[in-house]
Every structure is written in structure tokens, then in C-alpha cells.
C-alpha positions, 0 to 999 in steps of 0.5 A: 240638583239645586244650584248656587251661583257667585257674583260679579259675572257670578251670582251668589245666592242660596247654598241649598236652594237655587237654580243657575246657569254657567258660562265659560269665560274667555280670556284672550286665547285661554279659557278660564273654567268656572270653579264648581263645588258640588255635594249631592247629599245637601243638593247644592252646587256652587258655580263661580265664574268671576274672571280670575278666581281660578287663578287666585285659588291656584297661585294666591290663596292659601292651600286647601288644609291651611285653615280649619273648617271652623276658622272658614265658617267663623269668617263666612258667618261675619262676611256673609251679612255684610255682603247681603246688606250690600246687596239690599242697598244697590244705590249705595253699593255696586249692584254688578258686584253685589247681585244676590243674597247669600243664604248661609245658614250657621246651622248647616255643615256645608263641609270644608270645600264650600267654606273654603271656596266661599272664604276665598271668593270673599278674599278675591273680591276684596282684592279685585274690587278693593272692598272690605268685608270685615275687620280683617284684610288679605294681608292678615290671613 
């Protein structure tokens, strides 16, 4: 199985080919489990281990099914190049946040779950790290 990690304690890399390891994140006495997305037929796995993302998905993010897959794909196609440009400019952008390139192809159907969680990671990161990855904000969505 091939893997994808996400960034800031999380490493975002390729959706189709990559290897990674994961760790549990401890917050006080509670343990936050990583968010995992798998698809054996495409041989990928995404592991998001950024503290707070699980809570964001469960309490702040719009529920699964709120957005269409085409909406999520469109937004991800807009934000991935911005993210990747920032990864390639570590002197201008924080390399602890923007660690790895995301290999997100518009010609591959990653399915709803991957697009939903990738989109919501971008929304979470914008909020947590006070950044903008496009001409829209969390308030508009």
C-alpha cells in the first residue's frame, strides 16, 4: 500500500505514491487519533496527524454530503497549487507548515472522502495558521 501524509506535524505529499509513518498525538490526558483515508483500489492512504484536525472535522466542518464532489475537487484544484508554491519557497513561507508537495492530479478520481478531508484540512489550516489559500475564506463556506 502506498501512503500520503499531511502537514504541520503532518506531511502532505502524493496522493497516489508515497510512504509514511504515523504517530499518535497526545493532548493532555486525551489522545487524538490521526484521521486516515484509505482506498485499496487506488493504493493510497492519507494520514492527517495535525493536532486539532479531528476536533475540527467533528465540530466545525460542514457534514459529509454538504458539498458535492465536484465542488470539493474544484476547490482542491485551486488550493493545491498555492500550497505547492509555498512548499517550494521555504524562505518566504514557514517550512514547518508547508513541508511537502501535494501530487493531486485533476485527471484522477480520488473519490468523495479524499476530496472532503483534503478540502477540510485546507479550511482547518487556514483557520489554525491564519493563512489564505485562495480567494475565499471559511466564512464563505
